[in-house]
C-alpha positions in Angstrom: 0.0 0.0 0.0 1.2 3.5 -1.0 1.6 6.1 1.7 -0.3 9.4 1.2 1.7 12.6 0.9 -1.1 14.6 2.6 0.4 14.5 6.2 3.7 15.8 4.9 2.0 18.6 2.9 -0.1 19.6 6.0 3.0 19.5 8.2 4.9 21.8 5.8 1.9 24.1 5.6 1.7 24.3 9.4 5.5 25.0 9.6 5.2 27.8 7.0 2.2 29.3 8.8 4.1 29.2 12.1 7.1 31.0 10.5 4.7 33.6 9.0 3.0 34.1 12.4 6.4 34.5 14.1 7.5 37.1 11.5 4.2 39.1 11.9 4.7 39.0 15.6 8.2 40.4 15.5 7.1 43.0 13.0 4.1 44.0 15.2 6.3 44.3 18.3 8.8 46.5 16.3 6.0 48.8 15.1 4.6 49.1 18.7 8.1 50.0 19.9 8.4 52.8 17.3 5.0 54.1 18.3 5.9 54.1 21.9 9.0 56.1 21.1 7.1 58.8 19.3 4.2 59.0 21.8 5.9 61.5 24.1 6.7 63.8 21.1 3.1 63.6 20.0 1.9 64.5 23.5 4.4 67.4 23.7 3.2 68.7 20.3 -0.4 68.5 21.4 0.4 70.5 24.6 2.3 73.1 22.6 -0.5 73.4 20.1 -3.1 73.9 22.9 -0.9 76.6 24.5 -0.5 78.4 21.2 -4.2 78.2 20.4 -5.0 79.7 23.8 -2.4 82.5 23.3 -3.8 83.3 19.9 -7.3 83.4 21.2 -6.3 85.8 24.0 -4.4 87.9 21.4 -7.5 88.2 19.2 -9.6 89.2 22.3 -7.0 91.8 23.2 -7.2 93.1 19.6 -10.9 93.7 20.0 -10.2 96.0 23.0 -7.2 97.7 21.4 -7.6 98.4 17.7 -3.9 99.4 17.4 -3.0 95.7 17.4 -5.3 95.0 14.4 -2.6 95.4 11.7 -0.4 93.0 13.5 -3.2 90.4 13.8 -3.9 90.8 10.1 -0.3 90.4 9.2 0.0 87.3 11.3 -3.1 85.9 9.7 -5.1 85.8 12.9 -7.8 88.1 11.6 -8.8 88.7 8.0 -8.1 92.0 6.4 -11.1 94.3 6.7 -13.0 94.8 3.4 -13.5 98.5 4.2 -10.4 100.5 3.3 -8.9 102.4 6.2 -9.4 106.2 6.1 -6.2 108.1 5.9 -5.7 111.6 7.2 -5.7 113.0 3.7 -9.1 111.6 3.0 -10.5 113.1 6.2 -9.0 116.5 5.3 -10.4 116.4 1.8 -13.9 115.6 3.2 -13.7 118.3 5.8 -12.7 121.1 3.4 
């Protein structure tokens, strides 16, 4: 009676799947290690972003009370340029005379 090659094929398939699983496991652990290394940097970035957003919010509020800051806010891109052109002193003199 001839012996069937099925057990050897299944054993080879099992060995290949075991090696593939081991490779995926090592790859996953390596990726998790890299993520863990970058986590503190991401948290620091988020904290810095929150501080800057708070500062810019307060700066815009300050600009509402002190219009002299308005050109600086517009230049920094924190407030859009007004669509109404600013009146200059020559325009005011021409209207008054």
